[in-house]
N, C-alpha and C positions, 0 to 999 in steps of 0.2 A: 504494500500500500504506500502511495506517495505521501510525503510530508504534508501536503495541502489537502489530502482527501478528507471528506466529511462522511461520517457514519450516520445513518438514519437513526433518530432517537428510538430506543427500544431494541435495535438490532445488536447493540452492545449496551451494557448497563450505562445509563446516563440520564441526564435531565431531558424533559420533553417541552420545555418552554420555548415558544416561537421566538421570543425576544433574544435568545442566545445566538440565533443564526443570522441576524441582521439581513443583509442583502445577498448572502451566499446562495448559490444555486446547487441543486442536487439532481442527479439523474435517477429515474425510476423505470424499471421494466413494468409495463402494464399487462394485466391479465384479466380475464373475465370468468366469472362463475355465475351461471344464469345470466341476468342482465346487469349485474353489479360489477363495477370497475374497481379493481384492486391494484396495488403497486408494491414492488419490492425494490429496494435500493440496488442499483447495478453493482455496487460494491459486494453485495451478498450473492449475486447470481454467478454460477460457474458455467452453466450450459442450459440450452433449451432443446428438448427432445420431442420428436414425433414418433408415434407408434412403436415405442420401445416395449418389447414383451416384459411382463411382470410375472415373477414366480411367487405363488402364495407362500406365506409364512404361517405354519400351523400355530394355533393358540395366540396369535398376535392380537393386540387391541383392534377393535372394529375399524378405527380410522387408518390403520396400517394396511395398505392394499397389498403389500408384498415387497419383494426386492428385485433389483435389476442390476445388470453388470454394465458398468461404464468404464471402458478402457482398463479393465482388470480390477476395478474397485467395486465393491458391493455398495449399492445405494438403496436406502430404505425409501419406499414410495408411500407418501402420505396422501390420503384421499381428502382433499380440502373441502369438498362438498359435505362429507360426513363430519369433518372437524368443525364446520360452521353450521351444522344442522340443516343443510339444504337437500338432503336425500341423495339418491343414487344418480349416476350419470345416465342420460338417456342412451348414449352410444359410447360405452366405456372404451371400445377399441379405437375411438377417434380422439381420446384425450391427449393433451400435450402435457409435458412435464417440464417444470422449471427446477433445475438442480441448484441447490444452495449448499454451502458448507457451514456447519455449526459445530463448534467444539471439536474440530478436526474430523468430523464425520460428514458424509454426503447424504442429503435427503432430496428426493424428487417430489415436488408438490404437483399433484395431478390437477389440471385446470381445463376449462372448456377451450379457451383460446389464449394465445399470447399476442399482445398488441405491440404498439410502438414504444420506444423509449421516450419519456417526457422529461424535459429539463424544466424544473420548477424553482421559483424563488422561495427559500426557506422562511422568509418573513410572512408568507401566506400559509404556512403550516399551522394547523390548529389542533387542540386537544380533541380526543374522540368525544363526540356528542353523547350526552347521558341517555338519549332516547334510542341509541343503537342497541340491537339485541345483545344480551349478556355474553353469548358465545363470541360474537364479533368483537365486543369491547375487550374481551380477554386476550385477543391476538392482534389488536390494532395499536400501532404506535402513534396514530393520529390521522388527520384527514386534510385534504385540500379540497376547497370548493371550486370546482371548475365551472365553466359557463353553463353547461347543461346537466351536470351530474356531480356526484361526490366521489372522490378518489380516496379509498380507504387504504392506508399504508400498513402492510403487514409487518409485525414484529416476528422475525424468523425464529428467534429463541422461544417466544411464547407459543408459536405454532408447534414447534418440535417438543418442547418441554411438556406440553399438554397432551402429548400423544396417547397417554393412558386414559384420558377422559373418555367415558362411554356415553354415547347419545342413543336414545331409544327411537 
């Protein structure tokens, strides 16, 4: 990581006050689950995969879809729809995976689609609204209000650390 790199609040332990960031800019990989737009700091993203086969893991928590092999490394696949209480994928074979590294381990977040990289001013970064679903609040580092929608920034550590959470 370069000396001037900025880590998204929540992706590493730190404060989440927008005032701390002044006019700094941050890049986010955007992704969609249902019609909701989410983002992950490009600093956390290792790779984006299409149609990578996933092997099931017996007795794994419900949100762990399985594992996959990425250039010789084992990657745990996390079903973000289940993690966020959104139900099953209509076409699981068409999901994309955003690979992130957390505590020296690789995780692949299963998503409907991966969009563009957005460059946003951190002084527009806001705390997660209190009216967002509890499951979402638990994995959100904060939000950006865009022209036509809300961009929810995912806290990679919270998504991964909550992997044992069961949803009915």
